[in-house]
ZANUPA-439471 format. One line per field, with one value per atom (N, C-alpha, C): x, y, z; atom name; residue in one letter. Coordinates in steps of 0.001 Angstrom, whole numbers. Layout:
REM ZANUPA-439471
xx: [X,...]
yy: [Y,...]
zz: [Z,...]
atom: [CA,...]
type: [A,...]
END
This chain:
REM ZANUPA-439471
xx: [129148,128522,127783,126499,126005,125765,126172,126403,124897,124336,123279,122505,123011,122595,122496,122798,123007,121547,120457,119533,118586,118877,118566,119186,120483,121319,120559,120288,119857,118850,117876,116453,116943,117890,118066,118541,119361,120097,119314,118310,116992,116073,115753,114701,115838,116730,117713,117833,117855,117952,116808,115304,114277,114132,114043,114095,114809,116118,117127,116223,115892,115505,114149,113425,111844,112092,113175,113489,114036,114883,115363,114151,113038,112388,111544,111004,110387,110987,112719,112887,112625,113046,113023,110977,110365,109239,108661,109227,109370,110137,111259,112108,111092,110677,109801,108877,108184,106679,107284,108387,108728,109541,110136,110457,109546,108594,107299,106297,106201,105772,106303,107749,108479,108711,108648,108760,107090,106086,104628,104665,105681,105423,105962,107362,108110,107456,106507,105809,104982,104090,103062,103741,104961,105820,105933,105407,105527,106601,107056,107977,107082,107500,107143,106244,106590,106593,105656,105944,105070,103065,103086,102488,101572,102195,101818,100629,101881,101356,100120,100124,99062,97724,97771,96647,96373,97100,96601,95901,96143,95252,93728,93379,91975,91773,92431,91802,91714,92514,92155,90841,90327,89114,88129,88237,87051,86926,87929,87831,87017,87446,86050,85060,84631,83281,82814,84066,83184,83043,84068,83847,82616,82032,80841,79801,79658,78985,78576,79680,79628,79037,79399,78603,77084,76390,75027,74239,75000,74161,74262,75619,74864,73878,74105,72801,71477,71302,70248,69829,70862,70374,70450,70037,69856,70743,71322,72221,72017,72365,72203,73254,72106,72820,73937,73318,74350,75348,75499,76739,77950,77068,77910,78749,77740,78017,79342,79017,79849,81232,81135,82730,83069,82934,83172,83962,82805,83388,84305,84416,85396,86726,86882,87905,88512,87205,87736,88729,87606,87960,89544,89656,90852,92283,91854,92755,92939,92149,92452,92647,91546,92021,93805,93599,94813,96290,95883,96854,97766,96764,97363,97868,97482,97979,99488,99643,101135,102258,101355,102438,102614,101213,101893,102738,102865,103135,105106,105360,106305,107133,106764,107262,107244,106672,106217,107884,107656,108635,109831,109974,111519,112165,111205,111498,112149,111027,111040,112195,112385,113751,115173,114890,116154,116165,115232,115097,114890,114488,114086,112738,112460,111156,110151,110396,109630,108368,108718,107533,106535,106838,105928,105349,106001,105375,104122,104694,103513,102271,102574,101386,100620,100923,100184,99562,100331,99535,98281,98748,97198,96270,96852,95863,95193,95825,95084,94124,94574,93160,91742,92519,91185,90630,91226,90411,89340,89700,88918,87582,87675,86795,85674,86308,85349,84838,85589,84648,83436,84194,82656,81364,81769,80607,80405,80637,80059,79259,79358,78850,77648,77509,76590,75480,76104,75195,74586,75374,75067,74117,72863,71131,70474,69260,68049,67561,67611,66887,67672,69673,70229,70105,70444,69923,69067,67982,66741,66455,67130,67262,68433,68008,68918,70138,69983,70670,71802,71656,72083,73476,72456,72861,74338,73753,75024,76165,76149,77158,77738,77407,77716,78841,78265,79325,80487,80121,81269,82552,81721,83075,83420,82948,83726,84261,83958,84855,86243,86050,87359,88468,87369,88002,89041,88335,88687,90081,90282,90685,92402,92062,92966,93721,93145,94040,94745,94108,94918,96202,96347,98122,98235,97516,98395,98995,98336,98690,99771,99818,100964,101582,101968,103432,103820,102965,103734,104289,103687,104212,105721,105397,106989,107922,107117,108733,108231,107885,107879,108584,107827,107742,109687,110004,111316,112219,112142,113061,113090,111428,111912,112779,112363,113709,114806,115655,116914,117467,116055,116321,116755,115809,116284,117329,117694,118934,118091,118451,117633,117136,117877,117497,116023,116326,114981,113723,114464,113000,112230,113225,112440,111679,112432,111468,110261,110003,108803,107546,108459,107459,106408,107440,106753,106122,106130,105502,104026,104199,102858,102200,102738,101491,100786,101991,101337,100299,100739,99484,98191,98706,97288,96382,96883,96330,95674,96289,95957,94569,94409,93568,92042,92280,91509,91268,92217,91439,91804,93097,93466,93868,93708,94601,93207,93622,92754,92666,93890,94210,92826,93377,92019,90548,90468,89263,88445,89409,89350,89039,89828,89339,88504,87735,86945,85322,85750,84344,84684,85916,85123,84988,85510,84939,83624,82501,81389,80237,81475,80635,80907,81246,82147,80844,80857,79666,77995,77689,76622,76683,77400,77264,77478,77698,77925,79155,80408,81661,83023,82067,83508,84161,83202,83957,84888,86130,87062,86918,86687,86386,85950,84670,84018,84519,85813,86465,87833,87668,88434,88025,88670,88189,87955,87353,87088,88030,88736,89764,89620,90366,91120,90489,89906,89719,91211,91503,92765,92635,94095,93980,93312,93205,92622,93066,93353,94108,93466]
yy: [-18058,-19079,-18149,-18353,-18136,-18703,-18309,-19123,-19304,-20381,-21242,-19916,-19703,-18782,-17076,-17091,-15628,-14658,-15053,-14573,-15137,-15667,-15494,-14656,-14528,-13562,-12201,-11967,-10431,-10307,-11172,-11100,-10668,-11244,-11302,-10156,-9404,-8326,-6856,-7049,-5883,-6282,-7067,-7031,-6687,-6783,-6702,-5141,-4587,-3051,-2202,-2987,-2006,-1836,-3498,-2884,-2468,-2091,-1392,431,489,1791,2362,868,1367,1049,937,1117,2537,3174,4325,5345,5207,6191,6067,4792,4959,5230,5438,5838,7178,7648,9720,10132,9212,9797,9529,8356,8062,9303,9447,10956,11929,12503,13607,13549,12576,12350,12474,11834,11861,13324,13695,15827,16253,16044,17074,16730,15543,15263,15183,15788,16149,17722,18404,19602,19763,19628,19755,19533,18487,18178,19216,19618,20812,21665,22265,23260,23354,22151,21714,21803,21781,21624,22737,22622,24082,23546,24545,24418,24286,23949,23191,24197,25496,27177,27933,27179,28131,27128,26015,25489,25488,25703,25830,27698,28256,29655,30279,29434,29549,28914,27884,27278,28604,29185,30462,31064,31530,32592,31889,30405,29780,30486,30126,30591,31994,33083,34190,35237,34075,34062,34134,32610,32186,32829,33845,34878,35770,36428,37218,36875,35955,35332,35509,35284,35102,36705,37293,38960,39322,39348,39260,38878,37802,37432,37712,38032,38717,40251,41248,42403,42150,41227,41125,40726,39619,39336,40530,41321,42262,43522,43729,44346,43950,42283,42129,41963,41360,40767,39403,39013,37779,37005,36011,35124,33903,33208,31580,30964,30390,29440,28122,28127,26980,27229,28688,29077,29568,29839,30031,28856,27735,26288,25454,25682,25252,25816,27358,27725,27364,26771,25945,25088,24069,22540,22903,23787,23856,24370,24825,25375,24055,23227,22194,21008,20760,19697,19956,21300,21262,22163,23184,23828,22909,22744,21946,20292,19371,18391,18008,19222,18784,19514,20965,21969,21984,22021,22374,20777,19684,18302,18008,18868,18980,19505,20560,21451,20733,19802,19187,17989,17671,16259,16224,17516,17613,19085,20189,21604,21117,21213,21355,20178,19316,18389,18328,18708,19178,20645,21881,22968,22651,21480,20752,20098,18877,18462,19345,20229,20725,22293,22730,23324,24617,25060,26254,26085,28180,28011,27787,26896,25968,26672,27763,28510,28778,29372,29769,28329,27709,26267,25322,25975,25409,26449,27488,28431,27784,27879,27643,26049,25338,24127,24134,25060,25114,25970,26449,27685,26657,25919,24680,24063,23649,22864,24423,25270,26469,26060,26598,27136,25474,24211,23441,23409,23747,23715,24616,26055,27081,26707,26097,25569,24385,23640,22774,23754,24603,25308,26218,26481,27432,26529,25073,24402,23798,23686,23218,24198,25799,27193,27781,27372,27815,27092,27325,26456,27547,27122,27935,28277,27035,27185,28223,28048,28837,29709,30596,31672,32655,32259,32333,32930,32080,32005,33616,34026,35520,34485,34055,33790,32928,32228,31349,32075,33224,34187,35354,35403,35931,35282,33635,32784,32587,32379,32392,33435,34359,35470,35714,35143,35235,34217,33055,31964,32586,33171,33839,35005,35766,36942,36298,35364,34388,33872,33415,32691,33310,34683,35324,36454,36395,37578,36338,35136,34172,34085,33649,33275,34348,35387,36665,36682,36885,36832,35705,34368,32991,32904,33201,32662,33801,35300,36240,35607,34876,35044,33502,32941,31554,31768,32610,33725,34022,34854,35268,35329,34385,33851,32506,31333,29824,29533,29843,29337,29712,31061,31237,30627,30300,29784,28419,28009,26453,25837,27107,26626,26473,27451,27419,26392,25480,24380,23301,22980,21709,22013,20629,20802,21137,21327,22264,20826,19607,18230,17838,18179,17484,18665,19654,20773,20677,20263,19697,18091,17582,16294,16467,17197,17948,18524,19390,19500,18877,17846,16952,15831,15705,14931,15632,17107,17656,17370,17674,17159,15957,14755,13762,13085,14043,13759,14625,15996,16435,15857,14787,14326,12996,12094,11141,11476,12442,13004,13551,14231,15036,14287,13047,12582,13430,14344,15278,16661,17511,18921,19324,18755,19898,21451,21735,23356,23570,23369,23885,23488,22668,22495,23226,23573,24212,25834,26297,27658,27869,26709,26764,26816,25818,25688,27382,28203,29719,30374,30003,31456,31159,30161,29745,30343,29908,30565,32072,33239,34046,34842,34057,34517,34508,33688,33202,34683,35192,36080,37253,37767,38835,39557,38530,38955,39024,38333,37744,38825,39685,40920,41689,41409,41849,43745,43921,45626,46695,45600,46222,46894,46072,46490,47794,48013,49111,50361,51350,52692,53802,54838,55774,56408,57344,57930,59310,59726,60664,61874,63116,64104,65357,65673,66426,67448,67651,68091,67865,66652,65974,64602,64204,62825,62061]
zz: [-93593,-92920,-91810,-91615,-90439,-89295,-88042,-87060,-86692,-86219,-85925,-85076,-84120,-82790,-83438,-84560,-84592,-84450,-84917,-85328,-83874,-83053,-81607,-80701,-81321,-80609,-80297,-81847,-82543,-81744,-81473,-80559,-79581,-78902,-77078,-77243,-78185,-77596,-77971,-79038,-79139,-77834,-77470,-76158,-75033,-75011,-73509,-73750,-74720,-75866,-75198,-75373,-75515,-73808,-72962,-71531,-70954,-71265,-70734,-71209,-72454,-72653,-72189,-72090,-71124,-69776,-68799,-67717,-67510,-68278,-68433,-68343,-69112,-69332,-68277,-67713,-66648,-65617,-65055,-64133,-64052,-65463,-65603,-65331,-65656,-65349,-63581,-63298,-61698,-60947,-61116,-61181,-60666,-62014,-61983,-61548,-61345,-60292,-58797,-58681,-57278,-57142,-57680,-57330,-57324,-58177,-58146,-56351,-56055,-54890,-54011,-54232,-52813,-52826,-54078,-54026,-53202,-53889,-53066,-51314,-51009,-49653,-48959,-49756,-48972,-48936,-49350,-49708,-48700,-48489,-47529,-45755,-45981,-44584,-43746,-42251,-41769,-40228,-40089,-38570,-37718,-36282,-35284,-34730,-34801,-34111,-35226,-36251,-37472,-37331,-36920,-37097,-35767,-34229,-33522,-33384,-33642,-34035,-34957,-35978,-36864,-36186,-35291,-34966,-33645,-33003,-32208,-32828,-34504,-35105,-35320,-34888,-34882,-33506,-32568,-31351,-31123,-31779,-31968,-32661,-33468,-34060,-33301,-32953,-31861,-30771,-30065,-28714,-29404,-30729,-31480,-31203,-31591,-31180,-30105,-29218,-27709,-27073,-27557,-27221,-27782,-29114,-29566,-29125,-28451,-27847,-26625,-25882,-24361,-25056,-25839,-25946,-26114,-26854,-27180,-25876,-25181,-23831,-22874,-22965,-22171,-22475,-23944,-24266,-24211,-23908,-23716,-24940,-26556,-27466,-27438,-28619,-29019,-29725,-29351,-30548,-30496,-31502,-32155,-31012,-30106,-29161,-30086,-31311,-31647,-32076,-32795,-33097,-31800,-30872,-29450,-28667,-29154,-28698,-29673,-30762,-31651,-31343,-31372,-31107,-29980,-28938,-27913,-28138,-28846,-29338,-30100,-30860,-32053,-30798,-30168,-29036,-28152,-28016,-27398,-28170,-29286,-30307,-30700,-31664,-32010,-30986,-30087,-29309,-27821,-27651,-26124,-26006,-27246,-27214,-28506,-29260,-30300,-29982,-30175,-30207,-28478,-27376,-26045,-25802,-26141,-26027,-27130,-28016,-28349,-27752,-27276,-26465,-24976,-24198,-22641,-23602,-24524,-24788,-24911,-25950,-27067,-26416,-25832,-25543,-23767,-23062,-21797,-21249,-21446,-20653,-20904,-22478,-22268,-21890,-21402,-20767,-19149,-18861,-17349,-17222,-18414,-18199,-18427,-18742,-19276,-18011,-17314,-16068,-16775,-17928,-18550,-18350,-18059,-18347,-17217,-16296,-15489,-14999,-14698,-13964,-14732,-15474,-17083,-17714,-17948,-18330,-17148,-15896,-14264,-14955,-14870,-15211,-16833,-17682,-18528,-18914,-18243,-17762,-16930,-15857,-15194,-16131,-16826,-17376,-18925,-19140,-19862,-19033,-18172,-17247,-17181,-16449,-16335,-17383,-18509,-20296,-19808,-19889,-20315,-19489,-18018,-17176,-17821,-18080,-18804,-20335,-20982,-22034,-21908,-21086,-20940,-20134,-19683,-18993,-19496,-20668,-21931,-22674,-23197,-23971,-22714,-22060,-21074,-21156,-20782,-20622,-21785,-23071,-24402,-25218,-24222,-24955,-24949,-25879,-25930,-24719,-24231,-22630,-21438,-21858,-20783,-21386,-22644,-22912,-22697,-22284,-21536,-20106,-19660,-17986,-17987,-17114,-16791,-15984,-15039,-13986,-15267,-15828,-16653,-17872,-18582,-18915,-18225,-17303,-16415,-16352,-15784,-15887,-17122,-18088,-19610,-19848,-19416,-19933,-18623,-17736,-16764,-17271,-18091,-18197,-19418,-20454,-21283,-21086,-20509,-20362,-19367,-18497,-17961,-18835,-19709,-21225,-21420,-22112,-22817,-22213,-21354,-20630,-19925,-20062,-19963,-21026,-21839,-23615,-24104,-23821,-25031,-24271,-23362,-22524,-22695,-22444,-22327,-24020,-24861,-26453,-26619,-26437,-26703,-25923,-24698,-23795,-24394,-25394,-25822,-26765,-28219,-29031,-28929,-27564,-28096,-26540,-26156,-24889,-25434,-25303,-25172,-26475,-27557,-28765,-29113,-28759,-29294,-28650,-27323,-26767,-26820,-27376,-27780,-29168,-29618,-31544,-30967,-29872,-29423,-28499,-27529,-26858,-27517,-29073,-29262,-30531,-30778,-32252,-33649,-34480,-35791,-36171,-35973,-36691,-36087,-34515,-33602,-33815,-34122,-34442,-35909,-36736,-38056,-37823,-37107,-36797,-36229,-35425,-34532,-35481,-36226,-37417,-38468,-38718,-38991,-38397,-37029,-35892,-35868,-35503,-35571,-36884,-37757,-39210,-39334,-38681,-39134,-38019,-36672,-35454,-35951,-36619,-37112,-38264,-38868,-39932,-39461,-38347,-37503,-36904,-36027,-35386,-36016,-37349,-38120,-39581,-39624,-41343,-42272,-42214,-42748,-42660,-43436,-42897,-41997,-40430,-39220,-39103,-39357,-39544,-40791,-41529,-42499,-42461,-41712,-41309,-40135,-39107,-38196,-38901,-39791,-40401,-41009,-41757,-42536,-41608,-40171,-39278,-38555,-38117,-37591,-38710,-40035,-40909,-40932,-41041,-41136,-39796,-38731,-37616,-37512,-37939,-38001,-39196,-40402,-40855,-40731,-39843,-39094,-37989,-37401,-36295,-37304,-38572,-39478,-38843,-38653,-38309,-39259,-40424,-41400,-41815,-42359,-43518,-42398,-43152,-42106,-41491,-42971,-43077,-42289,-41575,-40513,-39263,-39399,-38210,-37827,-39728,-39347,-39185,-38563,-37931,-38831,-38983,-39802,-39794,-41172,-40579,-39780,-38967,-38198,-39028,-38394,-39458,-39133,-40084,-39569,-38484,-37985,-36687,-35113,-35620,-34355,-33916,-33191,-33021,-31498]
atom: [N,CA,C,N,CA,C,N,CA,C,N,CA,C,N,CA,C,N,CA,C,N,CA,C,N,CA,C,N,CA,C,N,CA,C,N,CA,C,N,CA,C,N,CA,C,N,CA,C,N,CA,C,N,CA,C,N,CA,C,N,CA,C,N,CA,C,N,CA,C,N,CA,C,N,CA,C,N,CA,C,N,CA,C,N,CA,C,N,CA,C,N,CA,C,N,CA,C,N,CA,C,N,CA,C,N,CA,C,N,CA,C,N,CA,C,N,CA,C,N,CA,C,N,CA,C,N,CA,C,N,CA,C,N,CA,C,N,CA,C,N,CA,C,N,CA,C,N,CA,C,N,CA,C,N,CA,C,N,CA,C,N,CA,C,N,CA,C,N,CA,C,N,CA,C,N,CA,C,N,CA,C,N,CA,C,N,CA,C,N,CA,C,N,CA,C,N,CA,C,N,CA,C,N,CA,C,N,CA,C,N,CA,C,N,CA,C,N,CA,C,N,CA,C,N,CA,C,N,CA,C,N,CA,C,N,CA,C,N,CA,C,N,CA,C,N,CA,C,N,CA,C,N,CA,C,N,CA,C,N,CA,C,N,CA,C,N,CA,C,N,CA,C,N,CA,C,N,CA,C,N,CA,C,N,CA,C,N,CA,C,N,CA,C,N,CA,C,N,CA,C,N,CA,C,N,CA,C,N,CA,C,N,CA,C,N,CA,C,N,CA,C,N,CA,C,N,CA,C,N,CA,C,N,CA,C,N,CA,C,N,CA,C,N,CA,C,N,CA,C,N,CA,C,N,CA,C,N,CA,C,N,CA,C,N,CA,C,N,CA,C,N,CA,C,N,CA,C,N,CA,C,N,CA,C,N,CA,C,N,CA,C,N,CA,C,N,CA,C,N,CA,C,N,CA,C,N,CA,C,N,CA,C,N,CA,C,N,CA,C,N,CA,C,N,CA,C,N,CA,C,N,CA,C,N,CA,C,N,CA,C,N,CA,C,N,CA,C,N,CA,C,N,CA,C,N,CA,C,N,CA,C,N,CA,C,N,CA,C,N,CA,C,N,CA,C,N,CA,C,N,CA,C,N,CA,C,N,CA,C,N,CA,C,N,CA,C,N,CA,C,N,CA,C,N,CA,C,N,CA,C,N,CA,C,N,CA,C,N,CA,C,N,CA,C,N,CA,C,N,CA,C,N,CA,C,N,CA,C,N,CA,C,N,CA,C,N,CA,C,N,CA,C,N,CA,C,N,CA,C,N,CA,C,N,CA,C,N,CA,C,N,CA,C,N,CA,C,N,CA,C,N,CA,C,N,CA,C,N,CA,C,N,CA,C,N,CA,C,N,CA,C,N,CA,C,N,CA,C,N,CA,C,N,CA,C,N,CA,C,N,CA,C,N,CA,C,N,CA,C,N,CA,C,N,CA,C,N,CA,C,N,CA,C,N,CA,C,N,CA,C,N,CA,C,N,CA,C,N,CA,C,N,CA,C,N,CA,C,N,CA,C,N,CA,C,N,CA,C,N,CA,C,N,CA,C,N,CA,C,N,CA,C,N,CA,C,N,CA,C,N,CA,C,N,CA,C,N,CA,C,N,CA,C,N,CA,C,N,CA,C,N,CA,C,N,CA,C,N,CA,C,N,CA,C,N,CA,C,N,CA,C,N,CA,C,N,CA,C,N,CA,C,N,CA,C,N,CA,C,N,CA,C,N,CA,C,N,CA,C,N,CA,C,N,CA,C,N,CA,C,N,CA,C,N,CA,C,N,CA,C,N,CA,C,N,CA,C,N,CA,C,N,CA,C,N,CA,C,N,CA,C,N,CA,C,N,CA,C,N,CA,C,N,CA,C,N,CA,C,N,CA,C,N,CA,C,N,CA,C,N,CA,C,N,CA,C,N,CA,C]
type: [M,M,M,T,T,T,H,H,H,P,P,P,H,H,H,S,S,S,A,A,A,D,D,D,D,D,D,G,G,G,R,R,R,D,D,D,A,A,A,R,R,R,R,R,R,A,A,A,F,F,F,L,L,L,H,H,H,R,R,R,A,A,A,A,A,A,A,A,A,A,A,A,T,T,T,T,T,T,G,G,G,V,V,V,A,A,A,L,L,L,F,F,F,G,G,G,W,W,W,G,G,G,T,T,T,R,R,R,V,V,V,L,L,L,A,A,A,E,E,E,Q,Q,Q,E,E,E,E,E,E,E,E,E,Q,Q,Q,V,V,V,S,S,S,A,A,A,N,N,N,E,E,E,D,D,D,L,L,L,M,M,M,R,R,R,E,E,E,H,H,H,G,G,G,V,V,V,L,L,L,K,K,K,R,R,R,A,A,A,L,L,L,L,L,L,I,I,I,Y,Y,Y,R,R,R,D,D,D,A,A,A,I,I,I,S,S,S,R,R,R,L,L,L,D,D,D,A,A,A,N,N,N,Q,Q,Q,D,D,D,I,I,I,P,P,P,P,P,P,D,D,D,A,A,A,L,L,L,A,A,A,N,N,N,T,T,T,A,A,A,K,K,K,L,L,L,I,I,I,R,R,R,R,R,R,F,F,F,I,I,I,E,E,E,E,E,E,Y,Y,Y,H,H,H,E,E,E,K,K,K,Q,Q,Q,E,E,E,E,E,E,D,D,D,Y,Y,Y,L,L,L,F,F,F,P,P,P,R,R,R,F,F,F,E,E,E,K,K,K,A,A,A,G,G,G,Q,Q,Q,L,L,L,V,V,V,D,D,D,L,L,L,V,V,V,H,H,H,T,T,T,L,L,L,R,R,R,L,L,L,Q,Q,Q,H,H,H,Q,Q,Q,R,R,R,G,G,G,R,R,R,E,E,E,R,R,R,T,T,T,N,N,N,A,A,A,I,I,I,I,I,I,Q,Q,Q,L,L,L,A,A,A,T,T,T,P,P,P,A,A,A,G,G,G,L,L,L,K,K,K,D,D,D,P,P,P,S,S,S,S,S,S,R,R,R,T,T,T,Q,Q,Q,L,L,L,V,V,V,Q,Q,Q,H,H,H,M,M,M,S,S,S,L,L,L,F,F,F,V,V,V,R,R,R,M,M,M,Y,Y,Y,E,E,E,P,P,P,H,H,H,E,E,E,A,A,A,R,R,R,E,E,E,D,D,D,T,T,T,V,V,V,L,L,L,F,F,F,P,P,P,A,A,A,F,F,F,K,K,K,K,K,K,L,L,L,V,V,V,S,S,S,Q,Q,Q,H,H,H,E,E,E,Y,Y,Y,A,A,A,A,A,A,L,L,L,G,G,G,E,E,E,Q,Q,Q,F,F,F,E,E,E,K,K,K,N,N,N,E,E,E,R,R,R,Q,Q,Q,M,M,M,F,F,F,G,G,G,G,G,G,D,D,D,G,G,G,F,F,F,G,G,G,M,M,M,A,A,A,V,V,V,N,N,N,K,K,K,V,V,V,A,A,A,G,G,G,L,L,L,E,E,E,Q,Q,Q,T,T,T,L,L,L,G,G,G,L,L,L,Y,Y,Y,D,D,D,L,L,L,A,A,A,Q,Q,Q,F,F,F,T,T,T,P,P,P,P,P,P,Q,Q,Q,M,M,M,E,E,E,Q,Q,Q,G,G,G,R,R,R,R,R,R]
END
């Protein structure tokens, strides 16, 4: 004799089995997707020092533009004022308002609290302030009218020259002294967390990959000024027997 609830019980069992199978399949799919996303995130993540040092690379390329502009102006050659002004604006936005603020908010206070490299930090902080003053002056002078006026051209060259002279040793000292010391100053966990914080701050400020944006902008400026082709900076081969 068949139990009156056997058919319902069978259907319930089949439904339960199908739910479990679907859940298992979904779990595998989500796990695979989550693993892929995690891997992609890990590939994109950079350490705090790496983040700061690659941003210095953007500054180095901007300094190259300044050096070229100085040479042209000294030789009474023309230079597109927009390209020069936009280089200064890139420095202000990406380096001064973002990169340097990261250093001032997250690195400098830790050294000062620990009593380490205090004199160096003081000098770096002061140079940030002086650099912003020069950047503002460059933006004001890098106009069609400013480039036509001999006095303004002279002032512009002076401001760019002082900026380059200061920032080449400034960023070199950070890369070789401050950043290595910073990695030793904080714990491994704190160092990793700061790398993530820097990435978060970058995306909040620029609405995405700020570093990629800055690289694209500086590359466009290099192309405008004929500086993008790296091969042009390769010296000729030395003749045999000459040094």
